[in-house]
Structure formats: structure tokens, C-alpha cells
NUTORMAR-968376 format. One record per residue (C-alpha): chain; x, y, z; residue in one letter. Coordinates in nm, 2 decimals, padded with zeros to 4 digits, always signed. Layout:
BEGIN
('A',(X,Y,Z),'A')
...
! end
This chain:
BEGIN
('A',(+00.94,+22.57,-05.34),'M')
('A',(+00.83,+22.33,-05.59),'E')
('A',(+01.09,+22.08,-05.48),'A')
('A',(+00.97,+22.11,-05.12),'W')
('A',(+00.62,+22.06,-05.23),'L')
('A',(+00.71,+21.77,-05.44),'I')
('A',(+00.89,+21.62,-05.14),'I')
('A',(+00.60,+21.70,-04.92),'L')
('A',(+00.36,+21.55,-05.16),'L')
('A',(+00.58,+21.24,-05.19),'C')
('A',(+00.59,+21.21,-04.81),'L')
('A',(+00.22,+21.26,-04.78),'L')
('A',(+00.15,+21.00,-05.05),'S')
('A',(+00.40,+20.77,-04.88),'F')
('A',(+00.22,+20.82,-04.55),'G')
('A',(-00.12,+20.76,-04.70),'V')
('A',(+00.00,+20.45,-04.87),'G')
('A',(+00.16,+20.32,-04.55),'A')
('A',(-00.16,+20.39,-04.36),'A')
('A',(-00.37,+20.21,-04.62),'V')
('A',(-00.13,+19.92,-04.61),'F')
('A',(-00.14,+19.91,-04.24),'G')
('A',(-00.51,+19.91,-04.23),'F')
('A',(-00.52,+19.63,-04.48),'V')
('A',(-00.27,+19.44,-04.27),'L')
('A',(-00.47,+19.50,-03.96),'Y')
('A',(-00.79,+19.37,-04.12),'K')
('A',(-00.61,+19.07,-04.25),'A')
('A',(-00.46,+19.00,-03.90),'G')
('A',(-00.80,+19.05,-03.74),'E')
('A',(-00.95,+18.79,-03.97),'K')
('A',(-00.67,+18.56,-03.89),'H')
('A',(-00.71,+18.60,-03.52),'R')
('A',(-01.08,+18.54,-03.55),'M')
('A',(-01.02,+18.22,-03.73),'K')
('A',(-00.76,+18.11,-03.47),'F')
('A',(-01.00,+18.20,-03.18),'A')
('A',(-01.28,+18.01,-03.34),'E')
('A',(-01.06,+17.71,-03.39),'A')
('A',(-00.94,+17.73,-03.03),'H')
('A',(-01.30,+17.77,-02.90),'I')
('A',(-01.40,+17.47,-03.10),'E')
('A',(-01.12,+17.26,-02.97),'S')
('A',(-01.20,+17.38,-02.61),'A')
('A',(-01.57,+17.28,-02.66),'E')
('A',(-01.46,+16.94,-02.78),'K')
('A',(-01.23,+16.90,-02.48),'E')
('A',(-01.51,+17.01,-02.25),'A')
('A',(-01.75,+16.76,-02.41),'L')
('A',(-01.48,+16.49,-02.37),'R')
('A',(-01.43,+16.58,-02.00),'I')
('A',(-01.80,+16.59,-01.94),'I')
('A',(-01.84,+16.25,-02.11),'N')
('A',(-01.56,+16.10,-01.91),'E')
('A',(-01.71,+16.25,-01.59),'A')
('A',(-02.04,+16.10,-01.67),'N')
('A',(-01.89,+15.77,-01.74),'E')
('A',(-01.69,+15.78,-01.40),'K')
('A',(-02.01,+15.89,-01.22),'A')
('A',(-02.20,+15.61,-01.37),'Q')
('A',(-01.92,+15.37,-01.27),'T')
('A',(-01.91,+15.50,-00.91),'K')
('A',(-02.29,+15.49,-00.89),'K')
('A',(-02.29,+15.13,-01.00),'K')
('A',(-02.01,+15.05,-00.75),'T')
('A',(-02.19,+15.24,-00.47),'A')
('A',(-02.51,+15.06,-00.55),'L')
('A',(-02.33,+14.72,-00.54),'V')
('A',(-02.16,+14.81,-00.20),'E')
('A',(-02.49,+14.94,-00.06),'A')
('A',(-02.66,+14.62,-00.17),'K')
('A',(-02.38,+14.42,+00.00),'D')
('A',(-02.41,+14.63,+00.32),'E')
('A',(-02.79,+14.59,+00.32),'I')
('A',(-02.74,+14.21,+00.28),'Y')
('A',(-02.49,+14.19,+00.56),'K')
('A',(-02.71,+14.41,+00.79),'M')
('A',(-03.01,+14.19,+00.70),'R')
('A',(-02.81,+13.88,+00.79),'G')
('A',(-02.70,+14.02,+01.12),'E')
('A',(-03.05,+14.14,+01.20),'A')
('A',(-03.18,+13.80,+01.13),'E')
('A',(-02.91,+13.65,+01.35),'K')
('A',(-02.99,+13.90,+01.63),'D')
('A',(-03.36,+13.82,+01.60),'I')
('A',(-03.29,+13.45,+01.61),'S')
('A',(-03.06,+13.49,+01.92),'R')
('A',(-03.32,+13.71,+02.09),'Q')
('A',(-03.58,+13.45,+02.01),'K')
('A',(-03.36,+13.18,+02.16),'Q')
('A',(-03.29,+13.39,+02.48),'E')
('A',(-03.66,+13.47,+02.51),'T')
('A',(-03.75,+13.11,+02.48),'E')
('A',(-03.48,+13.02,+02.74),'R')
('A',(-03.61,+13.29,+02.97),'D')
('A',(-03.96,+13.17,+02.92),'M')
('A',(-03.85,+12.82,+03.01),'K')
('A',(-03.67,+12.94,+03.32),'E')
('A',(-03.97,+13.14,+03.43),'R')
('A',(-04.20,+12.85,+03.36),'R')
('A',(-03.97,+12.63,+03.57),'S')
('A',(-03.96,+12.89,+03.85),'E')
('A',(-04.33,+12.93,+03.84),'L')
('A',(-04.37,+12.56,+03.86),'S')
('A',(-04.13,+12.55,+04.16),'R')
('A',(-04.31,+12.83,+04.33),'N')
('A',(-04.64,+12.65,+04.27),'E')
('A',(-04.50,+12.34,+04.43),'R')
('A',(-04.37,+12.54,+04.73),'R')
('A',(-04.70,+12.71,+04.77),'L')
('A',(-04.88,+12.38,+04.75),'Q')
('A',(-04.64,+12.24,+05.02),'Q')
('A',(-04.69,+12.54,+05.24),'K')
('A',(-05.06,+12.51,+05.21),'E')
('A',(-05.04,+12.15,+05.30),'E')
('A',(-04.82,+12.23,+05.60),'S')
('A',(-05.05,+12.51,+05.71),'L')
('A',(-05.35,+12.28,+05.69),'E')
('A',(-05.16,+12.03,+05.90),'K')
('A',(-05.07,+12.30,+06.15),'K')
('A',(-05.43,+12.42,+06.16),'N')
('A',(-05.54,+12.07,+06.24),'D')
('A',(-05.28,+12.05,+06.52),'K')
('A',(-05.39,+12.39,+06.65),'I')
('A',(-05.75,+12.28,+06.65),'E')
('A',(-05.65,+11.97,+06.84),'K')
('A',(-05.44,+12.17,+07.09),'L')
('A',(-05.73,+12.41,+07.14),'E')
('A',(-05.96,+12.13,+07.22),'E')
('A',(-05.70,+11.98,+07.46),'S')
('A',(-05.65,+12.32,+07.62),'L')
('A',(-06.02,+12.36,+07.67),'V')
('A',(-06.02,+12.03,+07.85),'L')
('A',(-05.72,+12.12,+08.05),'K')
('A',(-05.87,+12.46,+08.15),'N')
('A',(-06.17,+12.28,+08.28),'K')
('A',(-05.96,+12.03,+08.47),'Q')
('A',(-05.74,+12.32,+08.60),'A')
('A',(-06.05,+12.51,+08.73),'E')
('A',(-06.17,+12.20,+08.90),'E')
('A',(-05.83,+12.15,+09.06),'K')
('A',(-05.81,+12.51,+09.17),'L')
('A',(-06.14,+12.48,+09.34),'E')
('A',(-06.01,+12.16,+09.51),'E')
('A',(-05.69,+12.35,+09.60),'A')
('A',(-05.89,+12.64,+09.75),'D')
('A',(-06.08,+12.39,+09.96),'L')
('A',(-05.76,+12.22,+10.07),'I')
('A',(-05.59,+12.56,+10.14),'K')
('A',(-05.88,+12.67,+10.36),'R')
('A',(-05.88,+12.35,+10.54),'S')
('A',(-05.50,+12.35,+10.58),'Q')
('A',(-05.51,+12.72,+10.69),'H')
('A',(-05.76,+12.63,+10.96),'E')
('A',(-05.56,+12.33,+11.06),'M')
('A',(-05.23,+12.53,+11.08),'L')
('A',(-05.40,+12.80,+11.28),'T')
('A',(-05.52,+12.54,+11.53),'K')
('A',(-05.19,+12.35,+11.54),'I')
('A',(-04.95,+12.66,+11.55),'S')
('A',(-05.17,+12.89,+11.75),'G')
('A',(-05.06,+13.18,+11.52),'F')
('A',(-05.31,+13.42,+11.39),'S')
('A',(-05.28,+13.56,+11.04),'T')
('A',(-05.10,+13.87,+11.16),'E')
('A',(-04.86,+13.67,+11.37),'Q')
('A',(-04.78,+13.45,+11.08),'A')
('A',(-04.71,+13.75,+10.86),'K')
('A',(-04.47,+13.88,+11.12),'E')
('A',(-04.29,+13.55,+11.13),'H')
('A',(-04.26,+13.54,+10.75),'L')
('A',(-04.13,+13.90,+10.75),'L')
('A',(-03.86,+13.81,+11.01),'S')
('A',(-03.76,+13.52,+10.79),'L')
('A',(-03.75,+13.76,+10.50),'L')
('A',(-03.53,+14.00,+10.70),'D')
('A',(-03.28,+13.71,+10.76),'D')
('A',(-03.28,+13.63,+10.39),'Q')
('A',(-03.22,+14.00,+10.31),'L')
('A',(-02.93,+14.02,+10.56),'D')
('A',(-02.78,+13.71,+10.39),'H')
('A',(-02.82,+13.87,+10.05),'E')
('A',(-02.67,+14.19,+10.18),'K')
('A',(-02.37,+14.01,+10.32),'A')
('A',(-02.32,+13.82,+09.99),'V')
('A',(-02.33,+14.15,+09.80),'R')
('A',(-02.09,+14.32,+10.04),'I')
('A',(-01.84,+14.03,+10.00),'L')
('A',(-01.87,+14.04,+09.62),'A')
('A',(-01.82,+14.42,+09.63),'H')
('A',(-01.52,+14.39,+09.86),'E')
('A',(-01.36,+14.13,+09.62),'Q')
('A',(-01.41,+14.37,+09.33),'K')
('A',(-01.25,+14.65,+09.53),'I')
('A',(-00.96,+14.43,+09.61),'K')
('A',(-00.91,+14.35,+09.25),'D')
('A',(-00.90,+14.72,+09.16),'E')
('A',(-00.73,+14.87,+09.46),'C')
('A',(-00.37,+14.79,+09.35),'D')
('A',(-00.39,+15.00,+09.03),'A')
('A',(-00.57,+15.28,+09.21),'K')
('A',(-00.32,+15.28,+09.50),'A')
('A',(-00.03,+15.31,+09.26),'R')
('A',(-00.20,+15.61,+09.09),'G')
('A',(-00.27,+15.78,+09.42),'Y')
('A',(+00.08,+15.72,+09.55),'I')
('A',(+00.24,+15.86,+09.23),'S')
('A',(+00.01,+16.16,+09.25),'L')
('A',(+00.09,+16.23,+09.61),'A')
('A',(+00.47,+16.20,+09.54),'I')
('A',(+00.44,+16.44,+09.25),'S')
('A',(+00.25,+16.70,+09.45),'R')
('A',(+00.42,+16.67,+09.79),'L')
('A',(+00.79,+16.64,+09.87),'A')
('A',(+00.77,+16.56,+10.24),'S')
('A',(+01.04,+16.59,+10.50),'E')
('A',(+01.05,+16.22,+10.54),'T')
('A',(+01.15,+16.17,+10.18),'V')
('A',(+01.42,+16.44,+10.22),'S')
('A',(+01.56,+16.26,+10.53),'E')
('A',(+01.57,+15.92,+10.36),'L')
('A',(+01.69,+16.03,+10.01),'A')
('A',(+01.94,+16.31,+10.08),'V')
('A',(+02.29,+16.33,+10.21),'S')
('A',(+02.48,+16.66,+10.28),'V')
('A',(+02.86,+16.69,+10.22),'V')
('A',(+03.03,+16.98,+10.40),'P')
('A',(+03.27,+17.20,+10.20),'L')
('A',(+03.58,+17.39,+10.33),'P')
('A',(+03.46,+17.70,+10.14),'S')
('A',(+03.21,+17.82,+09.88),'D')
('A',(+03.50,+17.84,+09.63),'E')
('A',(+03.50,+17.46,+09.62),'M')
('A',(+03.16,+17.46,+09.46),'K')
('A',(+03.30,+17.61,+09.14),'G')
('A',(+03.58,+17.35,+09.13),'R')
('A',(+03.33,+17.07,+09.18),'I')
('A',(+03.11,+17.20,+08.89),'I')
('A',(+03.42,+17.23,+08.67),'G')
('A',(+03.46,+17.40,+08.33),'R')
('A',(+03.12,+17.40,+08.15),'E')
('A',(+02.99,+17.16,+08.42),'G')
('A',(+03.21,+16.86,+08.31),'R')
('A',(+03.31,+16.76,+08.67),'N')
('A',(+02.96,+16.75,+08.81),'I')
('A',(+02.83,+16.57,+08.50),'R')
('A',(+03.10,+16.30,+08.53),'T')
('A',(+03.02,+16.25,+08.90),'L')
('A',(+02.65,+16.22,+08.84),'E')
('A',(+02.69,+15.98,+08.55),'Q')
('A',(+02.93,+15.75,+08.73),'L')
('A',(+02.73,+15.74,+09.06),'T')
('A',(+02.37,+15.78,+08.94),'G')
('A',(+02.32,+16.05,+09.21),'V')
('A',(+02.19,+16.40,+09.16),'D')
('A',(+02.42,+16.68,+09.30),'L')
('A',(+02.23,+16.98,+09.42),'I')
('A',(+02.44,+17.29,+09.44),'I')
('A',(+02.23,+17.58,+09.57),'D')
('A',(+02.27,+17.88,+09.80),'D')
('A',(+02.33,+17.67,+10.11),'T')
('A',(+02.67,+17.79,+10.24),'P')
('A',(+02.96,+17.55,+10.24),'E')
('A',(+02.75,+17.24,+10.16),'A')
('A',(+02.64,+17.02,+09.87),'I')
('A',(+02.33,+16.80,+09.88),'T')
('A',(+02.33,+16.45,+09.73),'L')
('A',(+01.99,+16.32,+09.63),'S')
('A',(+01.90,+15.96,+09.55),'S')
('A',(+01.67,+15.69,+09.69),'H')
('A',(+01.94,+15.43,+09.66),'D')
('A',(+02.15,+15.46,+09.97),'R')
('A',(+02.44,+15.26,+09.82),'V')
('A',(+02.48,+15.50,+09.53),'R')
('A',(+02.44,+15.80,+09.76),'R')
('A',(+02.71,+15.66,+10.00),'E')
('A',(+02.95,+15.60,+09.70),'I')
('A',(+02.89,+15.96,+09.58),'A')
('A',(+02.95,+16.09,+09.94),'R')
('A',(+03.27,+15.91,+09.99),'I')
('A',(+03.40,+16.00,+09.64),'S')
('A',(+03.32,+16.37,+09.69),'L')
('A',(+03.47,+16.39,+10.04),'E')
('A',(+03.80,+16.23,+09.91),'R')
('A',(+03.81,+16.46,+09.61),'L')
('A',(+03.77,+16.76,+09.83),'I')
('A',(+04.05,+16.64,+10.06),'Q')
('A',(+04.27,+16.56,+09.76),'D')
('A',(+04.21,+16.89,+09.58),'G')
('A',(+04.26,+16.75,+09.24),'R')
('A',(+03.91,+16.75,+09.08),'I')
('A',(+03.89,+16.65,+08.71),'H')
('A',(+03.71,+16.37,+08.52),'P')
('A',(+04.00,+16.12,+08.54),'T')
('A',(+04.05,+16.17,+08.91),'R')
('A',(+03.67,+16.15,+08.97),'I')
('A',(+03.66,+15.81,+08.79),'E')
('A',(+03.94,+15.68,+09.01),'E')
('A',(+03.78,+15.80,+09.33),'M')
('A',(+03.43,+15.66,+09.24),'V')
('A',(+03.59,+15.32,+09.15),'E')
('A',(+03.77,+15.31,+09.49),'K')
('A',(+03.45,+15.41,+09.67),'A')
('A',(+03.26,+15.13,+09.50),'K')
('A',(+03.52,+14.88,+09.61),'Q')
('A',(+03.50,+15.02,+09.96),'E')
('A',(+03.12,+14.99,+09.97),'I')
('A',(+03.13,+14.64,+09.83),'E')
('A',(+03.37,+14.55,+10.11),'L')
('A',(+03.15,+14.72,+10.37),'K')
('A',(+02.84,+14.53,+10.24),'I')
('A',(+03.03,+14.20,+10.27),'K')
('A',(+03.15,+14.29,+10.62),'Q')
('A',(+02.80,+14.39,+10.73),'E')
('A',(+02.66,+14.06,+10.60),'G')
('A',(+02.93,+13.86,+10.78),'E')
('A',(+02.87,+14.06,+11.10),'R')
('A',(+02.50,+13.97,+11.08),'A')
('A',(+02.59,+13.60,+11.03),'I')
('A',(+02.82,+13.61,+11.34),'L')
('A',(+02.58,+13.81,+11.56),'D')
('A',(+02.30,+13.56,+11.49),'T')
('A',(+02.52,+13.25,+11.50),'N')
('A',(+02.38,+13.13,+11.17),'V')
('A',(+02.62,+12.91,+10.96),'G')
('A',(+02.63,+12.76,+10.62),'G')
('A',(+02.49,+13.06,+10.43),'V')
('A',(+02.57,+13.10,+10.07),'N')
('A',(+02.82,+13.38,+09.99),'S')
('A',(+02.57,+13.56,+09.76),'E')
('A',(+02.31,+13.56,+10.03),'I')
('A',(+02.57,+13.71,+10.27),'I')
('A',(+02.62,+14.00,+10.02),'K')
('A',(+02.24,+14.05,+10.00),'L')
('A',(+02.23,+14.06,+10.38),'L')
('A',(+02.50,+14.33,+10.37),'G')
('A',(+02.29,+14.53,+10.13),'R')
('A',(+02.01,+14.54,+10.38),'L')
('A',(+02.24,+14.77,+10.59),'Y')
('A',(+02.16,+15.04,+10.33),'Y')
('A',(+01.78,+14.97,+10.33),'R')
('A',(+01.52,+15.13,+10.57),'T')
('A',(+01.16,+15.06,+10.64),'S')
('A',(+00.96,+15.33,+10.82),'Y')
('A',(+01.31,+15.47,+10.91),'S')
('A',(+01.40,+15.14,+11.07),'Q')
('A',(+01.73,+14.98,+10.94),'N')
('A',(+01.62,+14.66,+10.77),'V')
('A',(+01.94,+14.47,+10.86),'L')
('A',(+01.91,+14.57,+11.23),'A')
('A',(+01.54,+14.47,+11.21),'H')
('A',(+01.64,+14.13,+11.06),'S')
('A',(+01.90,+14.06,+11.33),'I')
('A',(+01.65,+14.16,+11.59),'E')
('A',(+01.39,+13.92,+11.44),'V')
('A',(+01.65,+13.64,+11.43),'A')
('A',(+01.73,+13.68,+11.80),'H')
('A',(+01.36,+13.70,+11.89),'L')
('A',(+01.29,+13.39,+11.68),'S')
('A',(+01.57,+13.20,+11.84),'G')
('A',(+01.45,+13.29,+12.19),'I')
('A',(+01.09,+13.19,+12.11),'L')
('A',(+01.20,+12.87,+11.95),'A')
('A',(+01.41,+12.77,+12.25),'A')
('A',(+01.12,+12.84,+12.49),'E')
('A',(+00.89,+12.62,+12.27),'L')
('A',(+01.13,+12.34,+12.22),'G')
('A',(+01.18,+12.40,+11.85),'V')
('A',(+01.50,+12.41,+11.65),'D')
('A',(+01.64,+12.75,+11.75),'S')
('A',(+01.91,+12.75,+11.48),'N')
('A',(+01.65,+12.71,+11.21),'L')
('A',(+01.43,+12.98,+11.36),'A')
('A',(+01.72,+13.23,+11.37),'R')
('A',(+01.80,+13.15,+11.01),'R')
('A',(+01.45,+13.21,+10.90),'A')
('A',(+01.42,+13.53,+11.10),'G')
('A',(+01.75,+13.66,+10.96),'L')
('A',(+01.64,+13.59,+10.60),'L')
('A',(+01.27,+13.68,+10.62),'H')
('A',(+01.32,+14.03,+10.46),'D')
('A',(+01.61,+13.93,+10.22),'I')
('A',(+01.39,+14.02,+09.92),'G')
('A',(+01.41,+14.39,+10.02),'K')
('A',(+01.78,+14.39,+09.91),'A')
('A',(+01.67,+14.35,+09.55),'L')
('A',(+01.32,+14.49,+09.55),'S')
('A',(+01.42,+14.79,+09.33),'H')
('A',(+01.59,+14.57,+09.07),'E')
('A',(+01.34,+14.29,+09.02),'I')
('A',(+00.96,+14.31,+08.97),'D')
('A',(+00.74,+14.17,+09.25),'G')
('A',(+00.70,+14.21,+09.63),'S')
('A',(+00.99,+14.16,+09.87),'H')
('A',(+00.82,+13.83,+09.98),'V')
('A',(+00.81,+13.69,+09.63),'H')
('A',(+01.17,+13.81,+09.56),'I')
('A',(+01.30,+13.66,+09.89),'G')
('A',(+01.13,+13.32,+09.80),'I')
('A',(+01.29,+13.32,+09.45),'E')
('A',(+01.64,+13.41,+09.59),'V')
('A',(+01.63,+13.14,+09.86),'C')
('A',(+01.51,+12.88,+09.61),'K')
('A',(+01.79,+12.98,+09.38),'K')
('A',(+02.05,+12.91,+09.65),'Y')
('A',(+01.87,+12.60,+09.78),'K')
('A',(+01.77,+12.72,+10.12),'E')
('A',(+01.58,+12.50,+10.37),'N')
('A',(+01.21,+12.46,+10.26),'P')
('A',(+01.10,+12.56,+10.61),'E')
('A',(+01.29,+12.89,+10.58),'V')
('A',(+01.13,+12.95,+10.24),'I')
('A',(+00.79,+12.89,+10.39),'H')
('A',(+00.86,+13.12,+10.68),'A')
('A',(+00.95,+13.40,+10.43),'I')
('A',(+00.63,+13.33,+10.23),'E')
('A',(+00.41,+13.34,+10.54),'A')
('A',(+00.56,+13.62,+10.75),'H')
('A',(+00.31,+13.88,+10.62),'H')
('A',(+00.01,+13.64,+10.62),'G')
('A',(+00.02,+13.59,+10.24),'D')
('A',(-00.03,+13.22,+10.28),'V')
('A',(-00.15,+13.00,+10.57),'E')
('A',(+00.11,+12.92,+10.83),'V')
('A',(+00.19,+12.55,+10.82),'K')
('A',(+00.50,+12.52,+11.05),'T')
('A',(+00.59,+12.63,+11.40),'V')
('A',(+00.90,+12.81,+11.27),'V')
('A',(+00.69,+13.02,+11.03),'A')
('A',(+00.45,+13.12,+11.31),'A')
('A',(+00.75,+13.21,+11.53),'I')
('A',(+00.90,+13.43,+11.26),'V')
('A',(+00.57,+13.60,+11.20),'Q')
('A',(+00.53,+13.68,+11.57),'A')
('A',(+00.89,+13.80,+11.60),'A')
('A',(+00.85,+14.03,+11.29),'D')
('A',(+00.54,+14.18,+11.45),'A')
('A',(+00.72,+14.23,+11.78),'I')
('A',(+01.02,+14.40,+11.62),'S')
('A',(+00.80,+14.63,+11.41),'A')
('A',(+00.56,+14.71,+11.69),'A')
('A',(+00.82,+14.80,+11.95),'R')
('A',(+00.77,+15.17,+12.04),'P')
('A',(+01.06,+15.36,+11.90),'G')
('A',(+01.15,+15.10,+11.65),'A')
('A',(+00.98,+15.30,+11.38),'R')
('A',(+00.93,+15.67,+11.33),'S')
('A',(+00.61,+15.73,+11.53),'E')
('A',(+00.56,+15.93,+11.85),'N')
('A',(+00.50,+15.71,+12.15),'Y')
('A',(+00.20,+15.91,+12.28),'E')
('A',(+00.03,+15.92,+11.94),'N')
('A',(+00.09,+15.55,+11.91),'Y')
('A',(-00.09,+15.48,+12.24),'I')
('A',(-00.38,+15.72,+12.16),'K')
('A',(-00.43,+15.56,+11.82),'R')
('A',(-00.46,+15.21,+11.97),'L')
('A',(-00.70,+15.33,+12.24),'Q')
('A',(-00.91,+15.52,+11.98),'K')
('A',(-00.92,+15.21,+11.76),'L')
('A',(-01.05,+14.99,+12.05),'E')
('A',(-01.30,+15.25,+12.16),'E')
('A',(-01.46,+15.28,+11.81),'I')
('A',(-01.51,+14.90,+11.79),'C')
('A',(-01.64,+14.87,+12.15),'A')
('A',(-01.93,+15.11,+12.08),'E')
('A',(-02.12,+14.86,+11.85),'Y')
('A',(-02.39,+14.63,+11.98),'N')
('A',(-02.29,+14.27,+12.00),'G')
('A',(-01.92,+14.34,+12.06),'V')
('A',(-01.78,+14.16,+12.36),'D')
('A',(-01.41,+14.25,+12.36),'K')
('A',(-01.16,+14.43,+12.13),'T')
('A',(-00.78,+14.40,+12.10),'Y')
('A',(-00.56,+14.62,+11.89),'A')
('A',(-00.26,+14.42,+11.78),'I')
('A',(+00.02,+14.42,+11.51),'Q')
('A',(+00.12,+14.78,+11.61),'A')
('A',(-00.24,+14.89,+11.54),'G')
('A',(-00.24,+14.73,+11.19),'R')
('A',(-00.50,+14.48,+11.30),'E')
('A',(-00.81,+14.50,+11.54),'I')
('A',(-00.95,+14.17,+11.67),'R')
('A',(-01.31,+14.19,+11.79),'I')
('A',(-01.49,+13.91,+11.98),'L')
('A',(-01.86,+13.90,+11.90),'I')
('A',(-02.14,+13.78,+12.12),'K')
('A',(-02.28,+13.48,+11.93),'P')
('A',(-02.64,+13.54,+12.06),'D')
('A',(-02.65,+13.90,+11.93),'S')
('A',(-02.49,+13.88,+11.58),'V')
('A',(-02.52,+13.59,+11.33),'N')
('A',(-02.26,+13.50,+11.06),'D')
('A',(-02.42,+13.72,+10.79),'D')
('A',(-02.44,+14.01,+11.03),'G')
('A',(-02.07,+13.98,+11.10),'M')
('A',(-01.99,+14.08,+10.74),'V')
('A',(-02.21,+14.39,+10.76),'I')
('A',(-02.07,+14.48,+11.10),'L')
('A',(-01.71,+14.44,+10.98),'A')
('A',(-01.78,+14.67,+10.69),'R')
('A',(-01.95,+14.94,+10.91),'E')
('A',(-01.65,+14.93,+11.15),'I')
('A',(-01.40,+14.96,+10.87),'A')
('A',(-01.59,+15.26,+10.72),'Q')
('A',(-01.60,+15.44,+11.05),'R')
('A',(-01.22,+15.38,+11.11),'I')
('A',(-01.15,+15.52,+10.76),'E')
('A',(-01.36,+15.83,+10.84),'G')
('A',(-01.25,+15.91,+11.19),'E')
('A',(-00.88,+15.80,+11.21),'M')
('A',(-00.55,+15.88,+11.05),'E')
('A',(-00.30,+15.59,+11.02),'Y')
('A',(-00.03,+15.46,+10.79),'P')
('A',(-00.10,+15.17,+10.56),'G')
('A',(-00.41,+14.97,+10.63),'Q')
('A',(-00.59,+14.82,+10.94),'I')
('A',(-00.73,+14.47,+10.93),'K')
('A',(-01.07,+14.44,+11.10),'V')
('A',(-01.10,+14.08,+11.23),'H')
('A',(-01.43,+13.96,+11.38),'L')
('A',(-01.44,+13.64,+11.58),'I')
('A',(-01.77,+13.46,+11.67),'R')
('A',(-01.76,+13.15,+11.88),'E')
('A',(-02.04,+12.96,+12.04),'S')
('A',(-01.97,+12.75,+12.35),'R')
('A',(-02.18,+12.51,+12.56),'A')
('A',(-02.06,+12.45,+12.92),'I')
('A',(-02.20,+12.21,+13.17),'D')
('A',(-02.08,+12.04,+13.49),'F')
('A',(-02.09,+11.67,+13.58),'A')
('A',(-02.18,+11.64,+13.95),'K')
! end
């Protein structure tokens, strides 16, 4: 027990000693830390003071630098401001100078205007004074004129024997004559205006009529019918996918119409030459039986050669029939083409041959060169052979063709004058004009009923004969012209214009006729006496 106590006491004493020693060490360390902390704080305070001092020094330096820069900026701004102020002063002085010069110019102008106005006022005052004098003189002259007028009126009344009312009637009759003249002039001007505009309107009306009406006459002149052995042939002519009919239409320029018409195909074209080529080619294809594009080309080429030969033969036949020699070969071909041209269903080549014979007979009776007359009559419609290929009327085309092949100038003039486009200057031209009218006016020559033809001529003459002042009427040129002889005592020259217009309007309203009718009034005064 004692040993354990001793040990325990030893341990306790050791622990107490260790605790005391530790406390002492702790106190010593705490003092040391305090000293270290105080030393650190002191060094930190010194460092802070140093930083503050440096910062103050830098701030002072920057402040001084900023003040210097600010002073420099203020100096620069002050210099620029002074420059701007001086520039503005210069501009202001310049503007002031310009305004002063402008004001001085305006003052000079005003002064000049005032001077001119004063001069004008002086002139106006002088003019007013002169006008006052002239008014006085005019009043005096008017009074003198009134006196002279009254004296002349009395003198005229005594000399003429007319009263005032009679004189008024006389003046009104003169005024009526002047008004008739003015009316005639206006009618002529209006007719000229209508003539200038009628061509364009006529084309429009004709195209509208053609588009709205397919008449029988067009069908007769533009259609050919090809008979077929059977309806089965229609399918062969059409071909696989239509290749045969397309080939034929492209090569000939003719439309093939295959419809419900039994055993027939219709060929449609206004060109008779093309239609004839297509007809011959189709007939030969039907006879041959081999219908395909290659065979169609062969047949069309043969048909073209045959038609060309036919055209040449017809031209040569016309030359032989009329006994006209020395004609250019190209003109002979053109004459042959007239075989396939028609006018009012009249064959143009037959018409030309007829005109040639009539011209020769008339020339022989009048003692004129009959060969030249026949030549002009044969070629007078040569332009119709090319009228669809070249722009212009058939007269103009015929002139150009004959000039190209150096025809006789008298023949060219006859072609130019046969429709009255120019004044007739030679006997041959007058003969051809008359022969052309005779051939066209012959009943049956053109498609018109004979009885209707006679009735239309009678009606035309009756309408014109109903007007006062008309002596005699003659319907000529197959009813395309009416010639009216006027009594010279009943209608004057100005009244003829008005009368012609009234007759033309009545004919337009009451009659139906192809083309146009020329109303031709003739007034002739004659004095006849006898020596005994």
C-alpha cells in the first residue's frame, strides 16, 4: 500500500510539476506572441504610412499633370474659339458687304423703274390727250358719216327703186347663195376626210364579215371535192397517226377536210393553183393505191410540174388567140396564172382575152393600131396574177411587172388608166377602159341574175330622176356609175355638190349593190342662135 501511495504521490507531484511548467511555458509563449504581434503591427503601420505617402505623392503628381493638361486644353479651346470668332466676324463682314451691294443694286433698279414708270406715265398722259382729240374727231366723222349714209340711202332708194324690205330680201338671197357655197365646201372637205379614212374601215368591215359569215360563194370559189372509191380510203389517206394527211397539207399548202360526207374529201384553199396541185396529187394517189409520205412527195412534185406546164400552155394559148407577139416568157407564165384566177366568178384569163379582142375591134374601127390595143387589153389585168404575193393593187402590180420587162409605155399607161385611177391620155387607154367595162358589164359574164341586174339599173335611174333640176339619167359601167345631166338654170355649181351627196345617201339607203356606185353630175350651159 505504501509503495502504491508513494508511486501515486510521485505521479501526482510529477503531474503538478508538469502542469506548472506548462503554465509557465504558456505564459512565456504568450508574451513572445504579443511581442511578435506588436512588432508585426508596427511594421504594418509603417508600410501603410509608406503606401499612403506614396499614394499622396502620386496623387499630387497626377493632379499637377491634370492641371497642366487642363490648362493646355483650355488654351487650345480658347485659341480655336478666337479663330471661330474671327472667322465668323469675317463671314459676317462679307455677308454685310454682299447685302449692302445687293441693297445698292436694288436701289438702283428701283430708281430705274421709277424713272421708267415716270416716262410711261408721261407717255400715257400724252396718249390720253391724243385719244381725247381723236374721240372728238371720230364723233365728228361719225356725224358726217350718218349724214352721208342717210343721203346715200335716199339716193340708193331713188336709183334702185328698192324699198328697205326689198333690199333685205335681196341681201338674204345673197346670203343664201354664200351659205350654199359654204355648205358645198364643207361637204367636199368632209368627203375628202371620209375618203382618207374609208380604206382602213373597209378592211376592218370586210375582215369582220368574213369572220362571221362563210357564204356559199366563198365555198364555191375556195373548195374542190375529190371523189373516193370507198370510205375505207379515208383512213388510208389519213395514215398512221395522221402522217399522210399532214405531209399532203404541208407540201401543197391546202387544208384537207375529211368529214361525214360519204366517199368524198374536200380540199379548201383560196389559191386555185395549190388546190389544183392537191387535187391532181390526191386523185393519182388514190388510183395508185400506194399512199405513204415518200409517194406523196413524188406525186406532189409531178403535179407541180404538170401545173407549171399547164400554166405555160394557157399563157401561150392566150398569146395565139389574141395574135400578140414579142411577149416576154415571164409575162406569158403570168398570163397562164390568170387561168386560175377569178373575179366575180369570171375567169380572169378569159376576161383578158375577151378585152383584147374587143380592144382590137374598137381600134380597127377607129383607125388606131389594133395590135397595140390587143396587147394592152390582154395585159390590163396582169397584176392579178401576183396580187396575193406582192403588196399593192393589181393595177400598181401590173405597172411594175410591165416596167420590169420593158413593155410599151402606151401599154403601161393603159394598165394604169383602165380603172380611172389616172386621167386617160391616149386613145389606146380609152379603148382598153371601154373594152374592160363592156366585158364586165355583159349579162352573164359575172355572177348576177339578169332580171335583178335590169331592175337595179332601172331603180338607180328612177331614184336620180325624181330630184328637181335633173334632166336625164344614164346608168353605165354595169350599174357602177350613174351619170346625171343637170339643168343649168335650176342648179348652180355649189348646188351640184349638195345634190350629189343627197343622191348618194338615198342610193345607200334604198338599194343593195356590190362594190360602190359613182354618182356623176354634169352641168353644161349652151347658147344657140341662127344666122338668117
